[in-house]
Each structure stands twice: as C-alpha cells, then as structure tokens.
N, C-alpha and C positions, 0 to 999 in steps of 0.2 A: 878819514879811512876807516872801513869797516872791520872790526875785531872778528879774530877767527870763530866760525860759527859752532857753538854746542851742538854735538851730534842729533841728541834728542830733540832739540829746538828747531835744528836744520831740517829734520825729516818731518815736523809738523808745517814748517814753513814752505817746505816742497808741495806739499797739499795744496797750500794756500796759493801758492804761486801757479799752479797747474790750474784751480779753479779760477783764478783772475784771468788767465788767457783764454779758458773756455767762456768766460761770460763776457769777454772781450768780442769773441769771435760769434757769440749768440748776439749780444746787441748791434754788432756791425751788419749781421744778416738781417736783424729785424728791422734795422734803420733803411735797408735797402727795399723792402718790403712796404714800410710805412710810407704816409705822405705828410707833407707840410710841417707843421710844429713836432708833431710825434717822431718824424723822420729825424728832425734836428736834435731833439732832447735824447733819443736812444743813441745818435751818433756821440752826443757829447759823454754819455754813459760808458760807451764802448771805449772812448779816448782815456777816461778815469780808471778803467779797469786795465788797460794796458800801461797805465802810468804806474798804477799799483804793482802789477806783474815785475815791471822794471826795479821797483823800491824791493820788492822781494829778491828779486835775482840779485842785486848788489849784495845780499846778505848770504846767499847761498852759493854764487858763482857758478850757478849752473843752469843750462837752459832746460826747458820741460816740454813734453808734447802735450796738446789739449786733450780732455776728456770727450772723445768723439761720441761716446753712448749718451751722455749728459748733454751734447751739443745738438744731437738728432732729437733726443727726448724733449728740450723745451722750444725748440722750433716746431715739433709735431704739436705739443701743447699750445702753443701760440696760435697756431692755425686751427685747432679745435676749439679752444676757449676764448681766443682773444690776447691781445697784448699785455693789457693791464692784468690778467690773470697768470700769465707766463710770469712777467716780470717781478710781481709781487710774492709768486711762490719761490722765486730765487732768492729773493730779499728775505724771506722767511729763514731759509736754509742758513744765510748769513747771521741773521739773529742768534740763532742756536749755536753759533761758533764762537759768541762773545767771550765765554767763559775761557776758552783755548786763546784767544787772543789777549787776554788780560794774564794769562799763565806766560805765556813767552814774553809780555813786555818788559820784564824785569831784566831779559837777557838782550833783548831786540826791542828799544824803546819806540822805534819808529811805528811798531805795531800798533800802538796805542793811537797813533794821529791817524794810520788808514783806517782803524776800528770807527774813528769819530767821523772820518770822511764818509765811509760806507753807511754809518747811520743817519748823519744829517743831511748831507749834500745829496746822496741818491735819493733819500726819502722825498726830499723836495721836489728832486726831476720828477720821480714817479708819479707823485701827486699831479703834476703838471699834465700828464698824459691824457688826451682827450678822446675817449673811445664811446662809440655810439651805445653798444650794446650795454655797456655799464652805466652810463646815464640814463638808460631806461629800464633799470633792473627792477626799479619799484612795479612797472607794469608785467614785468615778468613774475615776480612774487604775487601780483594779484591772479593773474590768469592760473597759475600753477596750484597755488593754495585753493581758489575757488573749485577747480577742477577737482582736486584731492576730496575736498570737502564734500561737494554735492554729489559728485559720481561714484565715489566709494559708497555713501550712503544709499544712490539710487541701486547701484548694482547689487550690493547685500539684501535691500529690501525686495528687490524684483527676484534674485535667485532664490529667497526663501518663500516668496508668494507663488512664482512661477514654476520653479524647479525644472526649469527648461533652459539648458545652456543656450541654445541657437535664440532662442526668442529673448534672454536676458541680454544677449550680445547685440542682437539688432535694436532693441529699445535702448539699451544704453549709448549706442553709436548715434542713434537720432536725437535722443535727448542730448548728448553731449555735444555734437554738432551745432544743433539748434542754442544750445545753452554759450558757446563760444562766439557764436554771431551777436549774440545778446550781450554778452560781457565785452566784445570788442567796441560794440556801439556805446556802450555805457560809459565805456573809458574814453571814447573820443569825445562824448559830450561833456565828461567830466572835466578833461584837461582843456577843452575849449571854453568852458565857464570859468576855469582858473585863470586864463589868460597867461599861462606860463611860458618860459623859453622853449620847453619843450614842444615838438610837434605832435598836435592832437592824433594825426593820422598814423605815426609812427609809432606812438604809444598803444593806439588801439590793435595795431598789429602784432606788436609785440605781446599783448594780452591775450588777442585770440590765438596767437601761433603756440603760445604756452599751453594754454587750455586745451588746443585741438590736440597736440601731441600727446598730452596726459590721458586724453578720451581715448586715442588709438591704442595706446600701451595696455590700458586697463581693459578695454572691451576685447581686445583680441583673443585672450585665453577663452573666452566664451564662445567666440566664433568659430574657433579650432578645435575645440574639445567638446565631447558629446556628454560627458560627465560634468554638472555645474559645481559640483562639489569639489571636483580637481580644480576647475576654472577658479574657484574662489580662494581654495588653497595658494595657486600661485599669483593671485591678484595681490595679497599681503606682503609678499617679499618682493614684488613689484614696486609696490609702494614705498617701501623701505629704501629701494635702490633708487628710486626717482627723487626722494626727499634727501638721500646722503650726497648724491651728486650735485644736486642745486644748492642743498645748504653749504658743502665744501666751496662751491664757487662763491657764493656769496660772502661766505667767512673769509676768503682770501682777498676778493676785490674790495670788500667794504669795512674789513678787518672788524668783524663782529664774532661773537662767541657761536662755534659750531656746535657745540654740545646743548646750548641752551634753544637754540634756533631748530634745531633736530628734534628735540624733544617736544617742543611746542607743536610742531607741525604734525608728528607722529600721534600725538596724545589727541589732537584735536580730530584728525581724521579716523583713528581708532575708536573715539568717542562716538563720533557720528555714525560709523559701521556698526558698533553696539546697539545705538537706539533704533537705527533703521532695522537691524536684525529683530528686534522685538516688535516693531510696526508690521513687517512682513509676516512674522510668524502670527500674530493677532489677525492681520487682515485675511491670511488664509483661513484659519479657523471661523471667524465671524461671516465671510461670505462663501465658504465651503469651495473653494477654488480647487478644481484638478484639472490638469492639463497632462 
C-alpha cells in the first residue's frame, strides 16, 4: 500500500509522471516511423516509460496529460537530426534530474529503482539503435572540417588579394566544388582500401555533401553582397554557427565534450584565416594586384 504523499514530493513526482507519459508517446511515435530493430527498441522504450508512468501514478493517485509542446519538439528534432540525436537529447535531460530523484527517494523509495532503470536499461537500448548518419559521422566531420579550414583560408586570402566580392565568391565556389569532389573521391578510396564494414560509396557521399554545404554557406555572402568587407564580416559568424550546430550534434550522438571540440575547430579555422590574410596582403603588395 502506498503511503499518503508528501505535497512537495507529490508536485515533483507529478512533473516526472507527465514527462514519462510524454516520453512514452514520443518513443511510440518514433517506433512507428522506424524500421526493423530500431522500431522494436523504441517500442520497448515506450513500454518502459509507460510502466514508469504507472509507478509514479500509484504514488500521486492522479492522471496527468502529456506535454504536447515537448512531444512536438522531439518528433521534429528526430526528423531534422535523426533518431539517435533526439533520443540521446531526451536522455540527457533525464540525467540532469538525477539529484531530484535522490532527493525524493527518501520519501518514495521506488524513485531510486526508476532512476536506475532509466540510467542503465535505457542506455543499453539507446546504444543498440543503428542509424546510418551516426555510423558515418566520421565522414561528415572530415568533409566539414576540411571545408572550413581550406575554404576559410582561400576566401580570406582571395578577399584581401582581389578585393572584389563577386570574384571572390565565384572563385571560392569553383574551388570549393572542385575540392568537394576531390575529397569525396579520396574518402571513397580510403574506405575501400581499409576494407571496413562501412560502404565506401556512402562514406564518400557524406564527406562530399558536408563539404559542399559548407562551401555554399561560406561563398553565398560574397555572391550576394557588393562589398567584400561586409561579406567577410558575415562569413565569420557563419563559421561559428556551422561549427556550433555540428559540434552540438556530435557531442550528443557520440557523447564527447562540446566545448573542447568547438574550440578546436574554431581555433583551427581562425588560425588558417589569419595566415591567409597575411598571404593575401603580401601577394597584393608583391604583385601589385589592382582590380
């Protein structure tokens, strides 16, 4: 028999109860969209969340409605960034609630068992999710990182050498497209020679696509704006946004440090840009380029 709930604890449990019901509905929705093993795993996670909801309900003696905004948010995230990212992002939120679980476990001992189940059992299930984009994340990193380093340097160097926004944009675009094809071919040959389980063709496509998207984003300001200095000023925040989004994706899916990876990528890109500025300035002075 469940003892009469402490009001403060009951309010906290009601929040957990609502979250469990919402996550049950999220996993259930995702399982219907997934296939094979992924669908089965998500269905099992959905059932676990519903069981947890029932255990919280036994304590509060109340029904709650799901968080519709949270439901919409994670379904949208899963469509944009994939199942693994969405599920691990939800799991991250649960880890942040561990201190609260411990706080209420003295009043409601079942909370410790639910917390252990959330941490251990669900983590195992999440680790078993097989998603193509996550499997080829190394190829994405290669394409993005090379594009940022090479194209940032090229665009900065061209900007201070040519001082003509349209010429810089077209030159960067041509250089970038050629480099993306080259990188894609190199990744194909690299994966083929390694004889790994990953498809060389898919690895090359992910590398080339990441490179090409970065090229388009960084070159566009030069093609649209007449002043190369404004285009240059826009390019650097664009680099920061690209690195932030991609690093956050990697930090969640691969469980690595966001801060460390972000700083590394930004420092490398900005370092190359600084060197390229000097080279561009020297080239302009040395060859007397005037356009």
